[in-house]
C-alpha positions in Angstrom: 0.0 0.0 0.0 1.4 3.4 -1.0 1.3 6.3 1.4 -1.2 8.0 -1.0 -3.6 5.1 -0.6 -3.7 5.0 3.3 -7.2 6.0 4.3 -7.8 8.6 7.0 -10.5 7.9 9.6 -12.2 10.3 12.0 -15.3 10.4 14.1 -17.3 13.6 14.4 -20.1 14.9 16.6 -22.0 18.2 16.2 -18.8 20.1 15.2 -19.0 21.1 11.5 -16.4 23.8 11.9 -13.8 21.5 13.5 -14.5 18.9 10.7 -14.0 21.7 8.1 -10.7 22.7 9.6 -9.4 19.1 9.7 -10.4 18.3 6.1 -9.1 21.6 4.8 -5.7 21.0 6.4 -5.6 17.4 5.1 -6.4 18.5 1.6 -3.6 21.1 1.7 -1.1 18.2 1.7 -2.8 15.0 0.8 -5.4 13.5 -1.6 -5.8 10.3 0.5 -9.3 8.9 1.0 -11.0 10.2 4.2 -13.8 8.5 6.1 -16.0 10.5 8.5 -18.1 8.5 10.9 -20.6 11.0 12.1 -22.8 10.7 15.2 -24.3 14.3 15.1 -27.7 15.2 16.2 -30.3 15.8 13.4 -30.0 19.6 13.6 -26.3 19.4 12.8 -26.2 16.7 10.1 -27.1 19.1 7.2 -24.1 21.3 8.1 -21.8 18.2 8.4 -23.0 17.1 4.9 -22.3 20.6 3.5 -18.7 20.5 4.9 -18.0 17.1 3.5 -19.3 18.1 0.1 -16.6 20.8 -0.2 -13.8 18.2 -0.3 -13.4 15.4 -2.9 -12.6 11.9 -1.8 -14.3 12.3 1.6 -16.8 9.7 2.5 -19.5 10.5 5.1 -21.1 7.7 7.2 -24.0 9.2 9.1 -25.1 7.1 12.0 -28.2 9.1 13.1 -27.3 9.0 16.8 -24.3 9.9 19.0 -22.3 6.7 18.4 -19.3 8.1 20.4 -15.7 7.9 19.5 -14.8 4.4 20.4 -17.8 2.6 19.0 -17.5 4.9 15.9 -14.0 3.6 15.3 -15.1 0.0 15.9 -18.0 0.4 13.4 -15.5 1.6 10.8 -12.9 -1.1 11.4 -15.6 -3.7 11.0 -17.8 -2.3 8.3 -15.5 -0.4 5.9 -12.7 -1.6 3.6 -9.9 0.3 5.0 -6.8 -1.9 5.1 -4.2 -2.9 5.3 -3.2 0.4 7.1 -5.5 3.1 8.4 -4.6 6.5 9.9 -6.9 7.5 12.8 -7.1 11.2 13.8 -9.2 13.2 16.1 -11.7 15.6 14.6 -10.0 18.5 16.4 -6.6 17.9 14.7 -5.1 20.2 12.1 -2.4 19.1 9.7 0.4 21.7 9.6 2.7 20.4 6.9 3.3 17.4 4.5 5.4 14.5 5.5 3.2 13.5 8.4 1.8 10.3 6.9 5.2 9.4 5.4 6.9 9.7 8.8 4.3 7.5 10.5 4.3 4.9 7.7 8.1 4.6 7.8 8.0 4.0 11.6 5.4 1.2 11.5 6.7 -2.4 11.2 4.4 -4.8 9.4 4.0 -6.9 12.6 3.2 -3.9 14.9 -0.3 -2.8 16.2 0.3 0.8 15.6 2.5 3.9 15.9 1.9 7.3 17.5 2.1 8.7 21.0 2.3 6.0 23.7 1.6 7.1 27.2 1.1 5.3 30.5 -2.4 5.0 32.0 -4.1 3.1 34.7 -7.0 0.6 34.0 -9.5 3.4 34.2 -7.7 5.1 31.3 -6.3 8.0 33.4 -2.7 9.1 33.0 -0.4 7.9 35.7 2.5 10.1 37.1 5.8 9.9 35.4 7.9 6.9 36.6 4.9 5.0 37.9 4.1 1.7 36.3 1.0 1.6 34.1 -0.5 0.3 30.9 1.2 1.6 27.6 -1.7 3.4 25.8 -1.5 4.3 22.1 -3.6 7.5 21.8 -6.1 7.5 18.9 -5.8 11.3 18.3 -3.1 10.4 15.8 -2.2 6.8 15.2 -1.4 4.7 12.2 -2.4 1.1 12.6 -2.0 -2.2 10.8 -5.6 -3.2 10.6 -5.2 -7.0 10.6 -3.1 -6.8 13.8 -5.6 -4.3 15.4 -8.5 -6.7 14.7 -6.8 -9.5 16.8 -7.3 -7.4 19.9 -10.4 -5.9 21.6 -12.1 -3.1 19.7 -12.4 0.5 20.8 -15.2 1.1 23.3 -17.4 3.9 24.7 -14.9 5.4 27.1 -12.9 8.5 27.7 -9.9 6.4 26.7 -11.5 4.4 23.9 -8.5 2.2 23.2 -8.3 1.1 26.9 -9.6 -2.5 26.4 -7.2 -3.2 23.6 -4.2 -1.6 25.4 -5.0 -3.5 28.6 -5.2 -6.8 26.7 -1.9 -6.1 25.0 -0.3 -5.3 28.4 -1.8 -8.4 30.1 -0.5 -10.6 27.2 3.0 -9.1 27.4 2.6 -7.6 23.9 2.8 -3.9 24.5 5.9 -4.2 22.3 3.5 -4.1 19.4 3.1 -0.3 20.1 5.6 2.1 18.6 6.1 5.4 20.3 7.3 8.5 18.4 8.5 11.5 20.4 7.3 14.0 17.7 3.8 12.7 17.8 3.7 13.2 21.6 5.2 16.7 21.1 2.5 17.6 18.6 -0.2 15.9 20.7 0.7 17.7 24.0 -1.1 20.8 25.1 2.1 22.0 26.8 4.3 22.3 23.6 4.1 25.4 21.4 6.6 24.3 18.7 4.6 21.8 16.6 6.2 19.7 13.9 3.5 18.1 11.8 0.1 18.7 13.4 -1.7 20.5 16.1 -4.2 18.9 18.5 -6.7 21.5 19.8 -7.6 19.4 22.9 -11.2 18.7 23.7 -12.4 20.8 20.8 -15.5 18.7 20.5 -16.0 18.7 24.3 -15.8 22.5 24.5 -18.2 23.0 21.6 -20.8 20.4 22.6 -20.8 20.9 26.4 -19.0 17.8 27.6 -17.7 14.3 26.9 -21.2 12.8 26.9 -19.6 9.8 28.7 -21.5 9.7 31.9 -21.3 5.9 32.0 -17.5 6.0 31.8 -17.1 8.6 34.6 -19.6 6.6 36.7 -17.6 3.4 36.2 -14.3 5.3 37.0 -15.8 6.6 40.3 -17.3 3.1 41.0 -13.9 1.4 40.5 -12.2 3.9 42.8 -14.8 3.3 45.5 -14.6 -0.5 45.0 -10.8 -0.4 45.6 -11.3 1.6 48.7 -14.0 -0.8 50.0 -11.7 -3.8 49.3 -8.8 -2.4 51.3 -11.2 -1.7 54.3 -11.7 -5.4 54.7 -8.0 -5.8 55.7 -7.7 -6.2 59.5 -6.2 -3.2 61.1 -3.4 -5.4 62.6 -2.3 -6.8 59.2 1.0 -5.1 58.3 2.5 -7.5 55.8 0.2 -7.7 52.7 0.6 -10.0 49.7 -1.3 -8.3 46.8 -2.5 -9.9 43.5 -4.1 -7.4 41.2 -4.0 -5.9 37.8 -4.5 -2.5 39.5 -1.6 -2.8 42.0 -0.3 0.8 41.9 -3.7 2.2 42.8 -4.2 -0.3 45.6 -0.7 0.2 47.1 -1.4 3.9 47.4 -4.4 3.0 49.6 -2.3 1.1 52.1 0.2 3.6 53.5 2.2 2.3 56.4 1.9 -1.3 55.4 4.5 -3.5 53.8 2.9 -4.5 50.5 4.5 -7.1 48.2 2.9 -7.4 44.7 3.0 -11.0 43.4 1.8 -12.8 40.3 -0.5 -15.8 40.9 2.1 -18.1 39.3 5.1 -16.3 40.8 7.2 -16.9 43.9 5.3 -16.2 47.1 6.7 -14.4 50.1 7.6 -16.5 53.1 4.7 -15.3 55.2 2.1 -12.5 55.2 -0.5 -11.3 57.6 -3.1 -11.0 54.8 -3.6 -11.8 51.2 -5.4 -9.2 49.1 -6.8 -10.7 45.9 -8.3 -8.2 43.5 -10.0 -10.4 40.9 -7.2 -12.9 41.0 -9.4 -15.9 41.7 -11.2 -15.4 38.3 -7.9 -14.9 36.4 -6.2 -18.2 37.1 -6.9 -21.6 35.6 -6.8 -23.3 39.0 -8.0 -21.1 41.8 -8.3 -24.1 44.1 -4.6 -24.7 43.9 -3.9 -21.0 44.3 -5.8 -20.8 47.5 -4.0 -23.9 48.8 -0.6 -22.2 48.1 -1.7 -18.9 49.8 -3.0 -20.7 52.9 0.5 -22.2 53.4 2.1 -18.8 53.4 -0.4 -17.1 55.7 0.7 -16.1 59.2 -1.3 -17.6 62.2 -4.5 -15.7 62.5 -4.0 -14.1 59.1 -6.8 -13.2 56.6 -7.7 -13.7 53.0 -9.5 -10.7 51.5 -10.9 -11.2 48.0 -12.8 -9.3 45.3 -14.7 -11.7 43.0 -16.8 -10.8 40.0 -20.3 -12.1 40.0 -21.0 -14.4 37.0 -24.7 -14.3 38.0 -25.0 -10.5 37.3 -28.1 -9.7 35.3 -26.1 -8.2 32.4 -24.0 -11.3 31.9 -27.2 -13.5 32.0 -28.8 -11.2 29.4 -25.8 -11.3 27.1 -25.6 -15.1 27.5 -29.2 -15.4 26.5 -28.6 -13.7 23.1 -25.2 -15.4 22.4 -23.1 -12.2 23.0 -21.0 -13.5 25.9 -17.8 -11.9 24.7 -14.5 -11.7 26.6 -13.1 -8.2 26.6 -16.5 -6.5 26.6 -17.6 -5.2 30.0 -18.5 -6.6 32.4 -16.6 -9.7 31.2 -12.8 -9.2 31.3 -10.6 -10.6 28.6 -8.3 -11.9 31.4 -11.1 -13.8 33.1 -10.7 -17.6 33.1 -13.1 -18.7 35.8 -16.5 -17.5 36.7 -18.2 -17.7 40.2 -21.6 -16.9 41.6 -22.2 -16.1 45.2 -22.8 -19.7 46.0 -19.9 -21.2 44.1 -17.5 -18.5 45.4 -18.4 -19.5 49.0 -17.9 -23.2 48.0 -14.5 -22.4 46.5 -13.2 -20.5 49.6 -14.5 -23.1 52.1 -13.2 -26.0 50.1 -9.7 -24.5 50.4 -9.9 -24.6 54.3 -11.0 -21.1 54.9 -13.9 -19.9 57.0 -15.8 -16.7 55.9 -16.1 -14.0 58.6 -17.2 -10.9 56.6 -18.4 -9.9 53.2 -20.8 -7.9 51.1 -22.0 -7.4 47.5 -21.3 -4.4 45.4 -24.7 -3.7 44.0 -25.7 -2.5 40.6 -28.4 0.3 40.6 -28.7 0.5 36.8 -32.4 1.4 36.0 -32.1 -0.7 32.8 -32.0 -3.8 34.8 -35.7 -4.1 35.4 -36.8 -6.2 32.3 -33.8 -8.5 32.7 -34.5 -9.1 36.4 -38.1 -9.9 35.6 -36.9 -12.5 33.1 -34.5 -13.9 35.6 -37.3 -14.3 38.1 -39.3 -16.3 35.5 -36.3 -18.5 34.8 -35.8 -19.2 38.5 -39.5 -20.2 38.8 -39.0 -22.5 35.8 -36.1 -24.1 37.7 -38.2 -24.5 40.9 -36.0 -21.9 42.7 -36.6 -18.7 44.7 -37.3 -15.9 42.1 -36.6 -13.0 44.5 -33.3 -14.6 45.7 -32.2 -15.1 42.0 -33.0 -11.4 41.3 -31.2 -10.2 44.4 -28.1 -12.2 43.5 -28.3 -10.9 39.9 -28.0 -7.3 41.2 -24.5 -7.8 42.5 -21.7 -6.7 40.3 -19.1 -8.4 42.5 -18.5 -9.6 46.0 -16.0 -8.6 48.7 -15.2 -11.3 51.2 -12.8 -11.9 54.1 -11.9 -15.3 55.4 -9.6 -16.9 57.9 -8.1 -20.4 58.1 -10.8 -22.7 59.4 -10.3 -24.1 62.9 
């Protein structure tokens, strides 16, 4: 594929002027095909169409609703013939000079996922401080990707960091080496730099002109995750000083345990000689043999020590609903790509007790989503068909996850 054939992809929402500025800047230097996935409200679509009509070789794909950035990219990756390479740009980007696509193309190996600005984020998609371990994140404001490699990993999602599912999967698989970082892309992407090389990123242009991110679900999930981490740590006994931590969110959790000696370990790694408590943040669902893991952890627990665990609920109403229509996909919330085992409240208790532990505290983290009503009613009917308690089934289906604390049984 020649540089002149590489398609350019952007997602727009209610910002015809931003789109005009992007397209005008592209056409100053390149005649490449451009695809615009548009999620604008009805009153803005006419203006969007008028903008696109000014520029040859620009293809408009009107969705008729606010599809959001991540799902808009996913739609294009799946529905359009873009490959083998595609240049993804934000709608508030302006090209400053030619040579941009050539520089990206020359830096992208055939086996790589993509090239651009790679920054470190946590699992919520928020930037982490310099020097702190995180997930390498290829920002879609300006990224050139090998489409066939991209399609092997989770697709972009509705999120303030739409590439987070793909980036987390790459990180967890030890394949962040498929991301190529270029300093000049980060320079041009950054709001702090004034000397731009190839492009300028106007930063939240769509946000400022449309009144927000329109990502209430993402912000709610981020707040919920922060609260869940705090709740998990509260289950640690006050006297527990030496903590063994298994988590994909270790840096965030360590910050919540000041004054404690925390050792982060992998489930299949070497365990410390002895700890006062094990803190398992989802680890029981991410190993092939959680029974064997608990047996190993019990051997390294100090007398009177505790096991504190956070376990996703496989009986959650959304998972049951997705299963009923055949859309039980790993990597699509609430089912993690890294999840290998699934537990309900009942089977989680059985797992922990079978390993020689006795539960002494616990609680569900409940889901208050108003959309749950119809699914919960269907779950009640299914429970009745099974000869079980319908209200108990509905109650268990409202739990997103469980927090439990246990001690070695007498």
